[in-house]
C-alpha positions as CSV (number, residue, x, y, z in Angstrom):
1,X,25.0,-11.6,-29.8
2,X,22.1,-12.7,-27.6
3,X,18.9,-11.0,-28.3
4,X,17.2,-8.8,-25.6
5,X,13.7,-9.8,-24.9
6,X,11.1,-7.0,-24.7
7,X,7.7,-7.8,-23.4
8,X,4.7,-5.6,-24.3
9,X,1.6,-5.8,-22.2
10,X,-1.1,-4.0,-24.2
11,X,-4.7,-4.9,-25.1
12,X,-5.0,-2.7,-28.2
13,X,-4.0,-4.8,-31.3
14,X,-3.1,-1.6,-33.2
15,X,-0.7,-0.4,-30.6
16,X,0.8,-3.7,-30.2
17,X,1.5,-3.9,-34.0
18,X,3.1,-0.5,-33.9
19,X,5.3,-1.4,-30.9
20,X,6.4,-4.6,-32.5
21,X,7.2,-2.8,-35.7
22,X,9.3,-0.1,-34.1
23,X,11.1,-2.2,-31.5
24,X,11.9,-5.4,-33.4
25,X,15.5,-5.4,-34.6
26,X,18.4,-7.9,-34.8
27,X,19.4,-7.2,-31.2
28,X,15.8,-7.4,-29.8
29,X,12.9,-9.7,-29.9
30,X,9.4,-8.5,-28.9
31,X,6.6,-10.6,-27.2
32,X,3.1,-9.3,-26.6
33,X,0.2,-10.3,-24.3
34,X,-3.1,-8.5,-23.9
35,X,-3.6,-8.8,-20.1
36,X,-1.7,-8.5,-16.9
37,X,-2.1,-12.0,-15.7
38,X,-0.5,-13.4,-18.9
39,X,2.2,-10.8,-18.6
40,X,3.3,-11.9,-15.1
41,X,3.2,-15.6,-16.3
42,X,5.4,-14.9,-19.3
43,X,7.9,-12.8,-17.2
44,X,8.5,-16.0,-15.1
45,X,8.6,-18.4,-18.2
46,X,10.6,-16.2,-20.5
47,X,12.3,-13.4,-18.5
48,X,12.4,-10.0,-20.4
49,X,15.0,-7.3,-20.1
50,X,12.3,-4.7,-20.3
51,X,8.4,-4.5,-19.8
52,X,6.4,-2.0,-21.8
53,X,3.1,-1.8,-19.8
54,X,-0.3,-0.3,-20.6
55,X,-2.1,1.1,-17.6
56,X,-5.7,0.2,-18.5
57,X,-5.9,-3.5,-19.0
58,X,-8.7,-6.0,-18.7
59,X,-8.8,-7.6,-15.3
60,X,-5.5,-6.9,-13.6
61,X,-4.6,-3.3,-14.4
62,X,-1.1,-2.0,-15.1
63,X,-0.6,-0.6,-11.7
64,X,-1.4,-3.9,-10.1
65,X,1.1,-5.7,-12.5
66,X,3.9,-3.2,-11.7
67,X,3.2,-3.5,-8.0
68,X,3.3,-7.3,-8.2
69,X,6.7,-7.1,-10.0
70,X,8.1,-4.8,-7.4
71,X,7.1,-7.1,-4.6
72,X,9.0,-9.9,-6.1
73,X,12.7,-10.0,-5.2
74,X,13.6,-11.1,-8.7
75,X,11.1,-9.3,-10.9
76,X,11.8,-6.0,-9.1
77,X,15.1,-5.7,-11.1
78,X,13.3,-5.6,-14.5
79,X,12.8,-2.0,-15.9
80,X,9.1,-1.1,-16.6
81,X,8.1,1.6,-19.1
82,X,4.4,2.5,-18.5
83,X,2.7,3.5,-21.8
84,X,-0.8,4.8,-21.5
85,X,-3.4,7.3,-22.9
86,X,-3.8,8.9,-19.4
87,X,-1.7,12.0,-19.0
88,X,-2.9,13.6,-15.8
89,X,-0.2,14.5,-13.2
90,X,-1.8,12.1,-10.7
91,X,-1.7,9.3,-13.1
92,X,2.0,9.8,-13.8
93,X,2.7,10.1,-10.1
94,X,0.7,6.9,-9.3
95,X,2.7,5.0,-12.0
96,X,6.0,6.1,-10.6
97,X,5.0,5.4,-7.1
98,X,4.2,1.8,-7.8
99,X,7.7,1.3,-9.3
100,X,7.6,2.3,-13.0
101,X,11.0,3.4,-14.3
102,X,9.5,5.7,-17.0
103,X,6.2,6.9,-18.2
104,X,5.0,7.8,-21.7
105,X,1.6,8.8,-23.0
106,X,-0.2,7.9,-26.2
107,X,0.1,9.0,-28.9
108,X,3.9,8.8,-28.8
109,X,6.8,9.6,-31.1
110,X,8.5,6.4,-32.3
111,X,12.0,8.0,-32.1
112,X,11.3,9.1,-28.5
113,X,10.0,5.7,-27.5
114,X,12.9,4.0,-29.0
115,X,15.4,6.3,-27.3
116,X,13.7,5.7,-23.9
117,X,13.7,2.0,-24.4
118,X,17.4,2.0,-25.2
119,X,18.1,4.0,-22.1
120,X,16.2,1.6,-19.9
121,X,17.9,-1.4,-21.5
122,X,21.3,0.2,-20.8
123,X,20.2,0.9,-17.2
124,X,18.7,-2.6,-16.9
125,X,21.9,-4.3,-18.1
126,X,23.5,-3.3,-14.8
127,X,20.5,-4.2,-12.7
128,X,22.1,-7.1,-10.7
129,X,25.2,-5.0,-9.8
130,X,23.0,-2.0,-9.0
131,X,20.8,-4.0,-6.8
132,X,23.7,-5.1,-4.6
133,X,25.5,-1.8,-4.5
134,X,24.9,0.8,-1.8
135,X,22.3,3.5,-2.5
136,X,23.9,6.6,-3.9
137,X,24.7,9.0,-1.1
138,X,25.4,6.2,1.4
139,X,24.1,7.5,4.7
140,X,21.5,9.7,3.0
141,X,19.2,6.7,2.2
142,X,16.0,6.4,4.0
143,X,15.2,4.2,7.0
144,X,12.1,2.1,6.2
145,X,9.7,1.5,9.1
146,X,7.0,-1.0,8.6
147,X,4.2,-0.9,11.1
148,X,1.1,-2.3,9.4
149,X,0.6,-5.9,10.4
150,X,4.2,-6.2,11.5
151,X,7.0,-4.2,13.0
152,X,10.2,-4.0,11.0
153,X,13.0,-1.6,10.3
154,X,14.9,-1.8,7.0
155,X,18.0,-0.1,6.0
156,X,19.6,-1.2,2.8
157,X,19.2,-5.0,2.7
158,X,19.0,-5.5,6.4
159,X,15.6,-6.0,8.0
160,X,15.2,-6.0,11.9
161,X,12.0,-7.1,13.6
162,X,11.8,-4.4,16.2
163,X,9.1,-6.2,18.2
164,X,11.8,-8.7,19.1
165,X,15.0,-6.7,19.1
166,X,14.0,-3.8,21.3
167,X,13.0,-3.6,25.0
168,X,9.3,-2.8,26.0
169,X,10.2,0.8,26.9
170,X,12.1,1.3,23.5
171,X,9.2,-0.2,21.6
172,X,6.8,2.1,23.4
173,X,8.8,5.2,22.6
174,X,9.0,4.2,18.9
175,X,5.3,3.5,18.9
176,X,4.6,7.0,20.4
177,X,6.8,8.6,17.7
178,X,5.0,6.7,14.8
179,X,1.7,7.7,16.2
180,X,2.5,11.4,16.4
181,X,1.2,13.3,13.3
182,X,4.6,14.5,12.2
183,X,6.8,12.0,13.9
184,X,7.6,14.5,16.6
185,X,6.8,14.5,20.3
186,X,8.2,16.6,23.2
187,X,10.6,15.3,25.7
188,X,8.3,16.6,28.5
189,X,5.3,14.5,27.1
190,X,7.5,11.4,27.1
191,X,8.6,12.0,30.7
192,X,5.1,12.6,31.9
193,X,3.7,9.6,30.0
194,X,6.4,7.1,31.0
195,X,7.2,8.2,34.5
196,X,4.2,10.2,35.7
197,X,5.0,9.7,39.5
198,X,8.7,10.5,39.3
199,X,10.2,13.8,40.2
200,X,11.3,15.9,37.2
201,X,15.0,15.2,37.8
202,X,14.5,11.4,38.0
203,X,12.2,11.5,34.9
204,X,14.9,13.4,33.0
205,X,17.5,10.9,34.0
206,X,15.3,7.9,33.0
207,X,14.6,9.6,29.6
208,X,18.3,10.2,28.9
209,X,19.0,6.5,29.7
210,X,16.1,5.4,27.4
211,X,17.3,7.5,24.5
212,X,20.9,6.3,24.9
213,X,19.8,2.6,25.0
214,X,17.5,3.0,22.0
215,X,20.2,4.5,19.9
216,X,22.7,1.9,21.0
217,X,20.1,-0.9,20.1
218,X,19.7,0.7,16.6
219,X,23.4,0.9,16.1
220,X,23.8,-2.7,17.0
221,X,20.9,-3.9,14.8
222,X,21.7,-1.6,11.9
223,X,25.5,-1.1,11.9
224,X,25.5,1.1,8.7
225,X,22.8,3.4,10.0
226,X,23.7,7.0,11.1
227,X,21.4,6.8,14.1
228,X,21.4,10.5,15.0
229,X,20.4,11.4,11.4
230,X,17.1,9.5,11.9
231,X,16.3,9.7,15.6
232,X,16.9,13.3,16.6
233,X,16.6,15.3,19.9
234,X,16.7,19.0,19.5
235,X,15.4,21.7,21.9
236,X,13.3,19.2,23.8
237,X,11.6,17.7,20.7
238,X,12.3,14.1,19.7
239,X,11.6,13.4,16.0
240,X,12.0,10.8,13.3
241,X,13.7,12.2,10.2
242,X,14.6,10.8,6.9
243,X,12.3,7.8,7.3
244,X,9.5,6.3,5.3
245,X,6.6,4.9,7.4
246,X,4.1,2.6,5.7
247,X,1.3,3.7,8.0
248,X,1.9,7.4,7.2
249,X,1.9,6.6,3.5
250,X,-1.3,4.6,3.8
251,X,-3.0,7.4,5.5
252,X,-2.0,10.0,2.9
253,X,-3.1,7.9,0.0
254,X,-6.3,6.8,1.6
255,X,-7.2,10.4,2.4
256,X,-6.4,11.4,-1.1
257,X,-8.6,8.6,-2.5
258,X,-11.5,9.7,-0.3
259,X,-11.2,13.3,-1.4
260,X,-11.1,12.4,-5.1
261,X,-14.0,10.1,-4.8
262,X,-16.0,12.8,-3.1
263,X,-15.6,15.2,-6.0
264,X,-16.2,12.5,-8.6
265,X,-12.7,11.8,-9.8
266,X,-13.2,8.1,-9.6
267,X,-10.2,7.0,-11.8
268,X,-7.8,9.0,-9.7
269,X,-9.5,7.7,-6.6
270,X,-9.0,4.1,-7.7
271,X,-5.3,4.8,-8.3
272,X,-4.9,6.3,-4.8
273,X,-6.9,3.5,-3.1
274,X,-5.0,0.8,-5.0
275,X,-1.7,2.2,-3.9
276,X,-2.9,2.6,-0.3
277,X,-4.3,-0.9,0.0
278,X,-1.2,-2.5,-1.4
279,X,0.5,-1.1,1.8
280,X,-2.0,-2.6,4.3
281,X,-0.7,-5.7,5.7
282,X,-2.8,-5.5,8.8
283,X,-3.6,-3.1,11.6
284,X,-1.1,-0.7,13.1
285,X,0.9,-3.2,15.2
286,X,2.6,-0.7,17.5
287,X,-0.8,0.2,18.9
288,X,-0.3,-2.9,21.1
289,X,3.0,-1.7,22.7
290,X,1.4,0.2,25.6
291,X,1.4,3.7,24.2
292,X,-2.0,5.4,24.6
293,X,-1.4,7.6,21.6
294,X,-0.3,4.5,19.4
295,X,-3.5,2.7,20.5
296,X,-5.6,5.7,19.4
297,X,-3.7,5.9,16.2
298,X,-4.4,2.2,15.6
299,X,-8.1,2.7,16.0
300,X,-8.0,5.8,13.7
301,X,-6.2,3.9,10.9
302,X,-8.7,1.0,11.2
303,X,-11.6,3.5,10.8
304,X,-9.9,5.0,7.8
305,X,-9.4,1.6,6.3
306,X,-13.0,0.7,6.7
307,X,-14.2,4.0,5.2
308,X,-11.9,3.6,2.3
309,X,-12.9,0.0,1.8
310,X,-16.5,1.0,1.1
311,X,-15.7,3.7,-1.3
312,X,-13.1,1.6,-3.1
313,X,-15.5,-1.4,-3.3
314,X,-18.2,0.9,-4.9
315,X,-15.7,2.2,-7.5
316,X,-14.8,-1.4,-8.3
317,X,-18.4,-2.4,-8.5
318,X,-19.2,0.6,-10.9
319,X,-16.8,-1.1,-13.4
320,X,-18.5,-4.5,-12.7
321,X,-15.4,-5.8,-10.9
322,X,-17.8,-7.4,-8.4
323,X,-15.5,-10.3,-7.2
324,X,-12.7,-7.8,-6.3
325,X,-15.2,-5.6,-4.4
326,X,-16.6,-8.6,-2.5
327,X,-13.2,-9.8,-1.6
328,X,-12.1,-6.3,-0.3
329,X,-15.3,-6.1,1.9
330,X,-15.0,-9.5,3.3
331,X,-11.5,-8.7,4.4
332,X,-12.6,-5.4,5.9
333,X,-15.1,-7.3,8.1
334,X,-12.2,-8.8,10.0
335,X,-11.7,-5.5,11.7
336,X,-15.4,-4.8,12.4
337,X,-17.7,-7.8,12.0
338,X,-20.8,-5.8,12.7
339,X,-20.0,-2.8,10.5
340,X,-23.5,-2.0,9.1
341,X,-22.3,-0.1,6.1
342,X,-20.0,-2.8,4.9
343,X,-22.4,-5.6,5.5
344,X,-25.2,-3.8,3.6
345,X,-22.9,-3.1,0.6
346,X,-21.6,-6.6,0.6
347,X,-25.1,-8.1,0.9
348,X,-26.2,-6.1,-2.2
349,X,-23.1,-7.0,-4.2
350,X,-23.8,-10.7,-3.5
351,X,-27.4,-10.3,-4.6
352,X,-26.3,-8.4,-7.7
353,X,-24.3,-11.5,-8.7
354,X,-27.2,-13.9,-7.7
355,X,-25.2,-15.4,-4.9
356,X,-28.3,-15.7,-2.7
357,X,-26.9,-18.5,-0.5
358,X,-23.8,-16.4,0.3
359,X,-26.1,-13.4,1.0
360,X,-28.1,-15.5,3.5
361,X,-25.0,-16.9,5.1
362,X,-23.7,-13.3,5.5
363,X,-26.9,-12.3,7.4
364,X,-26.8,-15.5,9.6
365,X,-23.2,-14.6,10.6
366,X,-24.2,-11.0,11.2
367,X,-27.1,-12.1,13.4
368,X,-24.7,-14.4,15.5
369,X,-22.2,-11.6,15.9
370,X,-24.9,-9.2,17.0
371,X,-26.0,-11.8,19.6
372,X,-22.5,-12.1,20.9
373,X,-22.5,-8.4,21.4
374,X,-25.6,-8.6,23.6
375,X,-28.2,-7.4,21.1
376,X,-31.6,-8.6,22.0
377,X,-33.6,-11.0,19.8
378,X,-36.1,-8.3,18.9
379,X,-33.3,-5.9,17.9
380,X,-31.5,-8.5,15.8
381,X,-34.8,-9.5,14.0
382,X,-35.5,-5.8,13.2
383,X,-32.0,-5.3,11.8
384,X,-32.1,-8.4,9.7
385,X,-35.6,-7.7,8.4
386,X,-34.3,-4.4,6.8
387,X,-32.0,-6.5,4.6
388,X,-34.9,-8.6,3.2
389,X,-36.5,-5.5,1.6
390,X,-36.1,-5.4,-2.2
391,X,-32.9,-3.7,-3.2
392,X,-33.0,-0.7,-5.6
393,X,-32.5,-1.9,-9.2
394,X,-30.6,1.1,-10.6
395,X,-28.3,3.6,-9.2
396,X,-28.0,1.8,-5.8
397,X,-24.2,2.1,-5.8
398,X,-24.5,5.8,-5.5
399,X,-26.9,5.8,-2.6
């Protein structure tokens, strides 16, 4: 009988020894690594049937490892048991949200751990068939709508780029629905927004035709989709139902992180921010489809992204993960190259690491960008001079 391979990613030698002792058996062999990077490498080199993953690891934490696995079409089939000393409800939810199949806290009962490992191994042995089988409930599965950096619909295994497959009017209506706080807008608002100069009867006729064409396009592109279950019109209200929208989930998680950081729950905030930023592939793309509300929502999400970037970077820097914080802030500057708060934080982080040349280069780029935005030479010099003042030595991250 071929042995099943169990991979333990755990940085505590005592816990590793305990896990190897209780999991090693004739039918299983156990490998251990003490960091996430080596864990991902070993998964590729010697594929396991199960990964037992600590949450708090040096460098790449357990959430990031699990998230990386779930992004990979092959690794996503491998069951993950998250094993950690953190037992808060938010920690458990965060672990499950990034794709963990089960969650246990330390200290643990060996018999319970063994039983859960066996259950996951049984479940994992059917992973290839399960991956290709329809979701239980068939038409009750969710319609995935991706709108951050791209525009895609996914139902089951089929992915449709709706920027290409739908007409401008259909894209505009979908954009308006996604920008609505709860995915609901009134038929009257659509008619006034799309055909402001048309008589009510003509606007109503145009609206009916648009809804019919949109539903027909969805049926053509996603044949297994029950369109009326996901795009509903009832009592003059159009709504998206039974959908998962990446932009909405990003906003929920980013707001949660901001709230937690404000009250000093930094670990919980890091989990929320990490989950939110894993969804961010770029700005809210439907904001470019001609809908005024979608353009406003695009700007709103970008501002939230910039605000969350600063707090997330501070949390990373507090734990001396400076390179991650710098990378995060540099990326955020793509959306607002003259954002004063981000540039000041980035400048200080570079100086903290003695990257003086990079800090000077950052200020030079800032000055050039200000000039492009028509700031006077005197204004630019005054702004740049403020950066040359000595930075506070202690506690500056909390300023």
